[in-house]
C-alpha positions in Angstrom: -110.9 56.6 -77.8 -111.4 52.7 -76.7 -114.2 50.5 -78.1 -114.3 47.3 -77.0 -115.9 44.3 -79.4 -117.2 43.0 -75.8 -118.8 43.3 -72.9 -116.5 45.6 -69.7 -116.9 43.5 -67.0 -115.1 44.4 -64.0 -114.3 41.9 -60.9 -112.2 41.0 -57.8 -111.9 44.7 -56.5 -110.8 46.1 -60.2 -109.5 49.5 -60.2 -109.8 50.4 -63.9 -108.5 54.7 -64.7 -109.4 56.4 -67.6 -106.9 59.9 -68.2 -108.4 62.2 -71.1 -106.0 64.6 -73.1 -106.4 68.3 -74.1 -108.8 69.6 -76.3 -106.8 72.5 -77.5 -108.0 71.7 -82.2 -109.0 68.9 -81.5 -112.8 70.3 -82.9 -114.4 67.6 -79.7 -116.1 68.5 -76.6 -114.1 65.4 -74.6 -111.0 64.2 -74.2 -111.6 60.5 -74.3 -113.9 58.4 -75.6 -115.3 54.6 -73.5 -116.6 53.5 -76.9 -119.1 50.5 -75.5 -121.6 51.0 -78.2 -124.1 47.9 -78.3 -121.9 46.7 -74.8 -122.8 46.7 -71.3 -120.9 48.1 -68.6 -120.3 45.7 -65.4 -118.6 47.8 -62.1 -119.0 44.8 -59.6 -119.5 45.4 -55.6 -115.4 46.5 -54.6 -114.3 47.7 -58.4 -113.3 50.9 -58.8 -113.8 53.0 -62.2 -111.8 56.7 -62.2 -111.9 58.5 -65.2 -110.0 61.6 -64.9 -110.3 64.7 -66.9 -107.0 66.3 -67.7 -105.9 68.9 -65.2 -105.7 72.2 -66.9 -107.5 71.4 -69.6 -110.5 70.2 -68.6 -111.1 67.5 -71.5 -112.7 64.3 -69.7 -113.9 61.5 -70.0 -117.3 60.0 -72.3 -118.7 56.2 -71.5 -120.9 55.8 -73.7 -122.5 51.7 -73.0 -125.7 49.7 -73.8 -126.7 49.2 -70.1 -125.1 50.0 -66.8 -124.8 48.0 -63.8 -123.1 49.1 -60.6 -125.0 46.8 -57.6 -124.1 48.2 -54.2 -120.1 49.1 -52.8 -119.8 49.5 -56.7 -118.4 52.6 -57.6 -117.0 55.4 -60.8 -115.6 57.6 -58.6 -114.4 61.2 -59.9 -113.3 62.7 -56.7 -110.6 65.3 -57.3 -109.7 64.7 -60.7 -111.1 67.8 -62.2 -108.8 70.9 -62.9 -106.0 71.1 -60.7 -105.8 73.6 -58.2 -103.5 76.9 -58.0 -100.0 76.0 -57.3 -96.5 78.0 -57.6 -96.6 80.6 -60.2 -100.1 80.2 -61.0 -102.2 80.8 -57.9 -105.5 80.8 -59.4 -107.0 77.5 -59.4 -107.3 76.4 -62.8 -110.9 76.4 -64.7 -113.0 78.6 -64.8 -114.3 79.1 -62.1 -110.7 79.0 -60.3 -110.7 80.4 -56.8 -108.3 83.4 -56.3 -103.9 83.5 -54.4 -103.1 85.9 -52.5 -101.5 85.1 -49.3 -104.6 82.1 -48.3 -106.8 80.5 -50.8 -110.4 80.9 -52.2 -112.4 78.1 -53.4 -113.2 76.8 -56.4 -116.6 77.1 -58.2 -119.4 75.7 -60.7 -122.2 74.6 -59.9 -122.5 77.3 -56.6 -120.3 79.6 -55.9 -117.0 78.6 -54.2 -116.4 80.1 -50.8 -113.7 82.9 -49.6 -110.4 82.8 -48.1 -109.3 85.6 -45.6 -107.3 87.4 -48.5 -108.7 84.9 -51.5 -112.2 85.5 -53.2 -113.7 81.9 -54.1 -114.6 81.1 -58.1 -117.9 81.9 -59.0 -120.3 79.9 -60.5 -120.5 78.7 -64.5 -121.1 76.2 -66.3 -124.0 74.5 -67.5 -127.5 73.7 -65.5 -128.7 71.8 -68.5 -125.8 70.1 -69.3 -123.2 69.8 -67.3 -119.7 68.8 -69.1 -117.1 70.2 -67.3 -115.5 69.2 -64.5 -115.0 71.2 -61.1 -113.1 74.3 -61.0 -109.9 74.0 -58.6 -109.3 76.6 -54.9 -106.2 78.6 -55.1 -103.6 78.4 -53.7 -101.6 79.5 -50.5 -99.0 82.6 -51.9 -96.3 84.3 -50.1 -93.6 82.4 -48.3 -94.6 78.9 -48.4 -96.2 78.8 -51.7 -99.3 75.5 -51.0 -101.4 74.4 -54.2 -105.2 74.4 -53.6 -107.4 71.3 -54.0 -108.2 69.4 -57.1 -112.6 70.3 -57.9 -114.2 67.0 -58.9 -114.7 65.5 -62.8 -117.0 64.7 -65.0 -119.0 61.5 -65.2 -120.2 61.9 -69.0 -121.9 58.9 -69.0 -125.2 57.7 -72.3 -126.9 54.5 -71.6 -128.9 53.6 -74.4 -130.4 50.7 -72.4 -131.1 51.1 -68.6 -128.5 52.4 -66.1 -128.7 50.5 -62.3 -127.4 53.1 -60.0 -127.6 51.0 -56.6 -123.4 51.8 -56.0 -122.1 55.5 -56.5 -121.0 57.7 -58.4 -119.6 60.9 -56.8 -116.9 63.7 -58.3 -116.7 65.3 -55.4 -113.9 68.7 -54.9 -110.9 67.7 -52.1 -109.3 69.8 -50.1 -105.1 69.5 -48.8 -103.9 69.4 -45.8 -103.0 72.9 -45.4 -105.2 75.7 -43.0 -104.6 78.5 -46.1 -105.8 76.8 -49.6 -108.7 76.5 -51.2 -110.7 74.1 -51.5 -112.1 72.4 -54.8 -115.5 72.5 -56.6 -117.3 69.3 -57.0 -117.4 68.1 -60.3 -120.5 67.4 -63.1 -122.5 63.7 -62.9 -123.6 64.3 -66.8 -126.2 60.8 -67.9 -128.4 59.4 -69.9 -130.5 56.7 -70.0 -133.3 54.7 -71.5 -134.4 54.3 -67.9 -133.0 55.2 -64.3 -132.6 51.4 -61.7 -131.2 50.6 -59.0 -132.1 51.3 -54.8 -130.3 53.5 -52.5 -127.7 54.5 -54.8 -125.4 58.0 -54.8 -125.0 60.1 -56.5 -122.6 63.6 -55.5 -120.5 66.0 -56.5 -120.1 67.8 -53.1 -117.5 70.7 -52.4 -114.5 70.2 -50.7 -114.3 71.3 -47.3 -112.9 75.0 -46.8 -110.1 75.2 -44.7 -108.8 78.1 -41.3 -108.6 80.2 -43.9 -109.3 78.7 -47.1 -112.6 78.6 -48.7 -114.3 75.8 -49.5 -115.1 74.7 -52.6 -118.5 75.3 -54.6 -121.2 72.1 -54.8 -120.9 70.8 -58.8 -123.5 69.9 -61.1 -126.2 66.7 -61.5 -128.0 66.8 -64.5 -130.5 62.8 -65.8 -132.4 62.8 -67.9 -134.6 59.6 -68.9 -136.1 58.7 -72.6 -138.0 55.9 -71.7 -140.6 56.6 -68.7 -142.1 53.1 -67.6 -144.9 55.7 -65.7 -146.5 56.7 -68.8 -147.3 53.3 -69.4 
């Protein structure tokens, strides 16, 4: 875990990568923790925070803050930072919804089922509707002859804000495709946001599946769940 004694303020086009470790044997449900308890996270315009899940274990980064602020043009971006696509020797995409692999690959599954490839089935829908705490599964590889890896799934944005989450920028955890006509796209990842109040204007939350290819299946969509502990319209 990384615990800061002050606020985390990203400016001037900053790029910060947070890499999760595997969760095996740790007793934890996450592979890394950014602990800003009683502190704020501010990501300025044109700056990006990248939480990166473990590609073959699925351990992901948990972000705990007091207040989150994303102005327009700021991002927390986990596109393609989920489960790995299938590779040589492990053609099926990684993750519980990994896309199948035959001569062509199927798309990874998560909130939605992955699309079938010409010769391989897409990955099954999986994970929790209410607490999406997994990244998206990878797409299947092309096998036989030249083996080409499948697309990575989207990562996981697990954010807990004790106060207000102001999202006028982008929260994104989409799966990706690879430059091949026969591999499966990765599934969209997860966005799990808990806050006292959700604020902002024109913010974007996305967890799209990676596009299909000529013979490979597209990735299924991810999962997004938002919980607010205070509702101003109840006052």
